N, C-alpha and C positions, 0 to 999 in steps of 0.2 A: 901512718901520720896520726898523732893524737890530737884531739881538739884542744886548741888554745895554746899549744906549745910550738908545733912545727908548721903551722897553717901558713901558706903562702898568702901575702898581702899584696894588693895592687895599688899603686899610687894613682890617685885621681884628683880632679879639681872640679867637684860637683856641689850642688846645693840639695838638701833634703827636699823632696817633692811635697812634704807636708808642712814643715815648720821653716824651711829655708836655712837651717844650720849648715855651715860648710862642712863638707866631707872630703877628707884628704886621703883615706885609705879604705879599702874594702877587701873582704875575703874572696872576691870574685871579680872578674873583668866584666863590667857593665856593657851590654850590647847596644844600648841606646834606645831600644824599643819598649822598654818598661821604665816606670818611675823608680828612683832609687831613694831610700829612706835612712835616716840616721839611726843609731843604736836605740836612742830614747823612744823614737816613734815606733820602731820595730817592736820594742819591749811592750809599749802601750797597746799596740795592735794585737800581740799575742796573748796579753792579759785579758783583753775583751772577748777573746774567743772562748775562754774558760775550758771546762771539761767536755763540752759537747763536740769538740774537734774531732775526736776519734769516731763518734757515732755517725757524724755526717759523712764520713769516708769509709763506712763499713766497719768501724772499730767496735761496734756493739757485739755482744756474744751472738754467734751465728752468722756474722758477717753482714747483716742488713740493719738498716735503721728501723725503728718501730713504724707500724702503719701497714696498711694493706699493700700488697705487692702488685705492681702493674703487670697484667697479662696481655699478650698479643694474640689475636686470633690468626691462625694459619691453616693451611691445607697442605700438610707435608706427609711424607712417609719416613719411618724410622730407618736409619741407614744400616741397622743391625738386623731387625726382625721383619721389616717391612710393614709394620703396623701403622695405623693412621695416627697422626699428631694433629690436634686441632687448636691447642693452646700452648704457649711457651712463656716463660718469665723474661724473655729477651726477644729482640727483633733479629731474626736470623739474617746474616749478611749474604749467605749463598755460597761462600767459599770454603765453608767447613761442614763436615757431616752433622746431622742432627739426630739425636736418639730419643726414644720414648722414655718415660720415667723409669720403667722396669730395667731397660737396657743400660740406661745411664747409671742407675744404682749398681748393676752387675759390673760395669766397667770400673766404677769407683772401688768396689770391694775386691777387685782383682780376680 
């Protein structure tokens, strides 16, 4: 399905949550748990986000926004070599194995 040509539209009878403009069709079926906005309000919102949109979602080169990385203090052992792990750049959930820096690098390089 190409954008703008074969996109299914849903008939609705709603008002824009920001400006009150009547909305009669949407490219999605609203669930009712989120506000719905007209095309003009959506465009205005997207324009205010500017170019920093990608960086805030990991779009900057390297996958991380600028600034110091938060580190979590842990007391774990590497699932591969059994070495001690005292800090991680994420909070482990306990349902996946955790690897030390060297073992993780080796796994990435195949």
